[in-house]
C-alpha positions as CSV (number, residue, x, y, z in Angstrom):
1,M,-0.1,0.2,0.0
2,I,1.1,3.0,-0.7
3,T,0.8,6.1,2.2
4,T,0.1,9.9,1.6
5,E,3.2,10.3,3.1
6,V,5.7,8.6,0.9
7,S,3.6,9.6,-1.9
8,T,4.3,13.2,-0.9
9,Q,7.5,13.1,-0.1
10,F,8.1,11.7,-3.9
11,T,6.4,14.7,-5.2
12,E,8.3,17.2,-3.2
13,L,11.6,15.0,-4.1
14,L,10.9,15.6,-7.7
15,T,10.7,19.2,-7.6
16,S,13.4,20.1,-5.0
17,S,15.8,17.9,-7.1
18,G,15.1,18.7,-10.5
19,L,14.7,14.7,-10.9
20,Q,13.1,13.8,-14.6
21,H,14.4,11.3,-16.2
22,V,14.9,8.2,-14.3
23,A,15.9,4.7,-16.0
24,I,16.5,1.4,-14.3
25,I,17.8,-2.3,-14.8
26,M,14.7,-4.7,-13.7
27,D,17.5,-7.5,-12.3
28,G,16.4,-10.6,-10.0
29,N,13.4,-11.9,-11.0
30,R,14.8,-15.3,-11.4
31,R,16.4,-15.1,-8.0
32,W,13.5,-14.0,-6.6
33,A,11.6,-17.4,-7.9
34,K,14.6,-19.5,-6.9
35,Q,15.1,-18.0,-3.3
36,R,11.2,-19.1,-3.3
37,H,11.5,-22.3,-4.7
38,L,9.1,-21.5,-7.4
39,P,9.7,-21.3,-11.2
40,T,11.5,-18.8,-13.3
41,L,8.2,-17.7,-14.9
42,V,6.6,-16.7,-11.9
43,G,9.6,-14.7,-11.1
44,H,8.9,-12.6,-14.5
45,K,5.0,-12.4,-13.3
46,K,6.0,-10.7,-10.4
47,G,8.1,-8.3,-12.1
48,V,5.4,-7.3,-14.2
49,D,3.5,-6.4,-11.1
50,A,6.2,-4.6,-9.8
51,L,6.5,-2.6,-13.2
52,R,2.8,-1.8,-13.4
53,T,3.0,-0.4,-9.5
54,L,5.9,1.8,-10.2
55,V,4.6,3.2,-13.7
56,R,1.4,4.2,-12.1
57,F,3.2,5.8,-8.8
58,G,5.2,7.6,-11.1
59,S,2.6,8.8,-13.8
60,D,0.7,10.0,-10.5
61,H,3.6,11.9,-8.8
62,G,5.1,13.8,-11.8
63,L,8.0,12.0,-13.1
64,K,8.7,13.2,-16.5
65,A,10.4,10.0,-18.1
66,L,10.7,6.4,-16.7
67,T,12.8,4.3,-19.6
68,V,12.8,0.4,-18.3
69,Y,15.5,-2.4,-19.4
70,A,12.9,-4.9,-19.8
71,F,14.5,-7.7,-22.4
72,S,18.0,-7.1,-24.0
73,T,19.5,-8.2,-27.5
74,E,21.7,-10.9,-24.8
75,N,18.2,-12.0,-23.9
76,W,17.6,-14.2,-26.7
77,R,20.2,-16.7,-25.3
78,R,18.2,-18.1,-22.4
79,S,15.9,-21.0,-23.0
80,T,13.8,-21.0,-25.6
81,E,10.8,-21.8,-23.0
82,E,11.9,-18.8,-21.1
83,V,12.3,-16.4,-23.9
84,G,8.6,-17.7,-25.4
85,Y,7.4,-16.8,-22.2
86,L,8.7,-13.2,-21.8
87,L,7.2,-12.2,-25.2
88,R,4.1,-13.5,-24.1
89,L,4.1,-11.7,-21.2
90,F,4.9,-8.5,-23.2
91,V,1.5,-9.2,-25.0
92,E,-0.7,-10.0,-22.3
93,A,0.5,-7.2,-19.9
94,L,0.6,-4.7,-22.5
95,S,-2.8,-6.0,-24.2
96,K,-4.0,-5.2,-20.1
97,E,-2.6,-2.1,-19.3
98,L,-2.5,-0.4,-22.5
99,A,-5.9,1.2,-22.4
100,E,-5.6,2.9,-18.5
101,L,-1.9,4.0,-19.4
102,H,-3.5,5.9,-22.6
103,R,-6.6,7.2,-20.2
104,N,-3.8,8.5,-17.7
105,N,-2.3,10.5,-20.4
106,V,1.3,7.9,-20.1
107,Q,3.1,8.2,-23.9
108,I,4.6,4.5,-24.4
109,R,7.6,4.0,-26.8
110,F,9.3,0.5,-27.2
111,I,13.1,1.4,-27.9
112,G,15.3,-1.4,-29.4
113,D,14.9,-3.3,-33.0
114,I,10.9,-4.7,-32.3
115,S,11.2,-6.1,-36.1
116,A,12.4,-8.9,-34.4
117,F,9.6,-9.8,-32.6
118,P,6.7,-11.6,-33.5
119,P,4.0,-10.1,-35.6
120,D,1.2,-9.7,-32.6
121,L,3.8,-8.3,-30.2
122,Y,5.0,-6.4,-32.8
123,N,1.7,-4.6,-34.0
124,L,0.6,-4.4,-30.8
125,I,3.5,-2.3,-29.6
126,Q,2.9,-0.1,-33.2
127,S,-0.8,0.5,-31.9
128,A,0.5,1.5,-28.4
129,H,3.2,3.6,-30.3
130,E,0.1,5.2,-32.4
131,Q,-2.1,5.5,-29.6
132,T,-0.5,7.3,-27.1
133,A,1.8,9.5,-29.3
134,H,0.2,12.3,-28.3
135,N,-0.2,12.3,-24.5
136,T,1.6,14.6,-22.4
137,G,2.1,12.7,-19.1
138,L,4.8,10.5,-17.9
139,K,6.8,9.3,-21.2
140,F,7.4,5.5,-20.4
141,Q,10.1,3.8,-22.3
142,I,10.6,-0.2,-22.4
143,A,14.0,-0.9,-23.6
144,A,13.3,-4.4,-25.7
145,N,15.6,-6.2,-27.7
146,Y,17.9,-3.4,-26.7
147,G,21.5,-3.0,-26.5
148,G,23.5,0.2,-26.1
149,R,26.5,-0.5,-28.5
150,H,24.0,-1.7,-31.1
151,E,21.9,1.4,-30.8
152,L,25.7,3.4,-30.9
153,A,26.2,1.9,-34.0
154,Q,22.9,2.3,-35.7
155,A,23.4,5.7,-35.2
156,M,27.0,5.8,-36.7
157,Q,25.6,4.2,-39.6
158,Q,22.8,6.8,-40.2
159,L,25.6,9.1,-40.0
160,A,28.0,7.8,-42.1
161,Q,25.0,7.5,-44.8
162,E,24.3,11.2,-44.4
163,V,28.1,11.9,-45.1
164,Q,28.2,9.7,-48.2
165,E,25.5,11.3,-49.6
166,G,27.1,14.7,-49.1
167,Q,24.6,16.3,-46.7
168,L,26.7,16.4,-43.9
169,S,31.0,17.1,-43.3
170,P,32.8,14.3,-40.9
171,T,34.2,17.1,-39.1
172,D,30.8,18.7,-38.9
173,I,29.8,16.1,-36.6
174,T,28.7,16.8,-33.4
175,E,27.1,14.8,-29.8
176,A,23.7,16.8,-30.7
177,H,23.9,15.1,-34.5
178,I,24.6,11.6,-32.5
179,D,21.9,11.8,-29.8
180,A,19.7,13.1,-32.7
181,K,19.9,9.5,-34.0
182,L,19.5,7.8,-30.5
183,Y,16.3,6.2,-29.6
184,T,15.7,8.5,-27.0
185,H,15.7,11.8,-28.7
186,G,13.6,14.2,-27.4
187,L,13.5,13.1,-24.0
188,P,15.3,14.8,-21.1
189,D,18.8,13.9,-20.0
190,L,19.2,10.4,-17.9
191,D,19.4,11.9,-14.3
192,L,19.1,8.9,-12.6
193,L,20.1,4.9,-13.5
194,I,18.5,2.6,-10.4
195,R,20.0,-1.5,-10.6
196,T,18.2,-3.8,-8.5
197,G,19.7,-7.1,-7.5
198,G,22.9,-6.0,-6.1
199,D,25.1,-6.1,-9.2
200,S,27.4,-2.9,-9.9
201,R,27.4,-2.8,-13.7
202,I,25.8,-1.0,-16.8
203,S,25.1,-4.5,-18.6
204,N,25.4,-2.5,-22.5
205,Y,22.3,-0.3,-21.6
206,L,22.0,3.1,-22.2
207,L,26.0,3.5,-22.4
208,W,25.7,7.4,-24.2
209,Q,22.7,8.6,-22.2
210,S,24.2,7.7,-18.8
211,A,27.5,9.9,-19.2
212,Y,26.4,12.0,-16.2
213,A,24.0,9.8,-15.0
214,E,23.6,9.2,-10.9
215,F,24.0,4.9,-9.9
216,Y,21.7,3.9,-7.3
217,V,22.3,0.3,-7.0
218,T,20.1,-1.6,-4.3
219,D,20.0,-5.3,-3.0
220,L,16.6,-5.9,-3.9
221,L,15.0,-8.6,-6.2
222,W,13.3,-6.6,-8.7
223,P,9.7,-8.0,-7.9
224,D,10.3,-6.4,-4.2
225,F,11.0,-3.0,-5.4
226,S,7.9,-0.7,-4.4
227,P,7.5,2.8,-4.7
228,Q,8.5,3.6,-1.1
229,A,12.1,2.0,-2.4
230,F,11.7,3.8,-5.3
231,E,11.4,7.0,-3.1
232,R,14.3,5.6,-1.1
233,A,16.7,5.8,-4.4
234,V,15.0,9.4,-5.3
235,E,15.9,10.6,-1.7
236,V,19.8,9.7,-2.5
237,F,19.8,11.3,-5.7
238,A,18.7,14.5,-3.9
239,R,21.6,14.5,-1.6
240,R,24.3,14.4,-4.2
241,E,25.8,16.7,-5.8
242,R,26.3,16.8,-9.7
243,R,28.9,18.6,-10.5
244,Y,29.2,17.3,-14.2
245,G,32.8,17.5,-14.3
246,Q,33.3,20.6,-12.4
């Protein structure tokens, strides 16, 4: 249950800290299930429940942008059963939640190479993009079949094509040109990167965007990451001095 006290403090922290864009590496679903002697798939289902709660909480309390790591380019290496279940879970969750997210003015974007997904999921993603494109509330990005190196390689390829076509000179390429080719173009700069599950690595996630983000690592496994835990992370962020190399 989300208390009024936590909700109020979260809103105040967002305002006072200037935090706009949070990214999360949602790690620990499988370990959560293993600790409880449950099938791995149950852990993934509980992870979706945790995400649903967090998106609603952030949307209700003024968070500008939330980007979550849901399925990496490396996750295809998992068992056929697990990958198949994850893809079905995407379809189930998006089908169930899309209407409410749209009513709550949430803009949904999947970032990554969604062309690799089955037609039913691909079409549902496209529909979510179209339905919520003009919403002005929380910008909610789901990184799916996403890899940071792949994203940067695609950006370089697009810029190289523009150079080849004479639209751009190599010496004129700036950070802004690169940023414009990324999946996250148009979002506020990334302020806070949260990783659950205790590991202290970036895992090929938002490599460019994380240049000046603050990192927050918690031992909590993702299904246990509550709005109260989110509030604690933002509280730590608010106490930090961001010097940007100065």
